[in-house]
C-alpha positions as a printed NumPy array, in Angstrom:
array([[ 36.347, -47.031, -69.566],
       [ 37.393, -50.534, -71.206],
       [ 34.841, -53.049, -71.922],
       [ 35.608, -56.616, -71.472],
       [ 33.49 , -59.333, -73.359],
       [ 34.007, -62.978, -72.753],
       [ 32.959, -64.925, -75.639],
       [ 34.088, -68.547, -74.799],
       [ 34.972, -70.188, -71.404],
       [ 38.11 , -72.335, -71.353],
       [ 38.935, -74.91 , -68.885],
       [ 42.368, -75.706, -68.143],
       [ 42.985, -79.681, -67.411],
       [ 46.088, -81.51 , -66.404],
       [ 47.293, -83.778, -69.203],
       [ 49.265, -86.804, -67.619],
       [ 50.814, -87.663, -70.963],
       [ 52.941, -84.124, -70.75 ],
       [ 56.105, -84.172, -69.026],
       [ 55.823, -82.123, -65.725],
       [ 58.189, -79.407, -66.982],
       [ 55.87 , -78.892, -69.967],
       [ 52.595, -78.997, -67.985],
       [ 54.125, -76.574, -65.354],
       [ 55.36 , -74.267, -68.253],
       [ 51.688, -74.37 , -69.851],
       [ 50.337, -73.249, -66.285],
       [ 52.398, -70.519, -65.992],
       [ 51.776, -69.16 , -69.429],
       [ 48.144, -69.706, -68.524],
       [ 48.617, -67.819, -65.294],
       [ 50.395, -64.935, -67.09 ],
       [ 47.403, -64.332, -69.664],
       [ 45.049, -64.775, -66.79 ],
       [ 46.919, -62.126, -64.429],
       [ 46.8  , -59.461, -67.378],
       [ 42.925, -60.177, -67.976],
       [ 42.41 , -59.58 , -64.155],
       [ 44.535, -56.629, -63.626],
       [ 41.671, -54.783, -65.2  ],
       [ 39.029, -55.904, -62.712],
       [ 40.251, -52.995, -60.418],
       [ 38.585, -50.875, -63.109],
       [ 35.29 , -52.306, -62.239],
       [ 35.565, -52.261, -58.485],
       [ 37.375, -54.957, -57.197],
       [ 40.078, -54.2  , -54.647],
       [ 43.779, -55.057, -55.392],
       [ 43.661, -57.499, -52.451],
       [ 40.734, -59.271, -54.035],
       [ 42.47 , -59.54 , -57.235],
       [ 45.718, -60.899, -55.405],
       [ 43.388, -63.642, -53.554],
       [ 41.749, -64.671, -57.123],
       [ 45.235, -65.028, -58.699],
       [ 46.949, -66.8  , -55.731],
       [ 43.775, -69.278, -55.786],
       [ 43.952, -69.693, -59.733],
       [ 47.802, -70.446, -59.549],
       [ 47.207, -73.116, -56.963],
       [ 44.293, -74.639, -59.416],
       [ 46.41 , -74.518, -62.342],
       [ 49.738, -75.662, -60.684],
       [ 51.616, -72.698, -61.582],
       [ 54.998, -72.251, -60.082],
       [ 55.803, -68.566, -61.346],
       [ 56.027, -65.828, -58.764],
       [ 55.348, -62.348, -59.347],
       [ 56.399, -59.422, -57.477],
       [ 53.726, -57.829, -55.031]])
């Protein structure tokens, strides 16, 4: 079993000084990292459907445009 420890919370803010493409690229990268971490939640009792809903909500909050195959 894998132990996951969160040591520091990070908040992502939209920076209006960035170009839209840079902000979108950063949001997509943040989503990829978040998705990788969230993939382990099924090992801790979350259903795949719950994880997908959380990923979709986070993608919308970040403004990510990347789409993953389901």
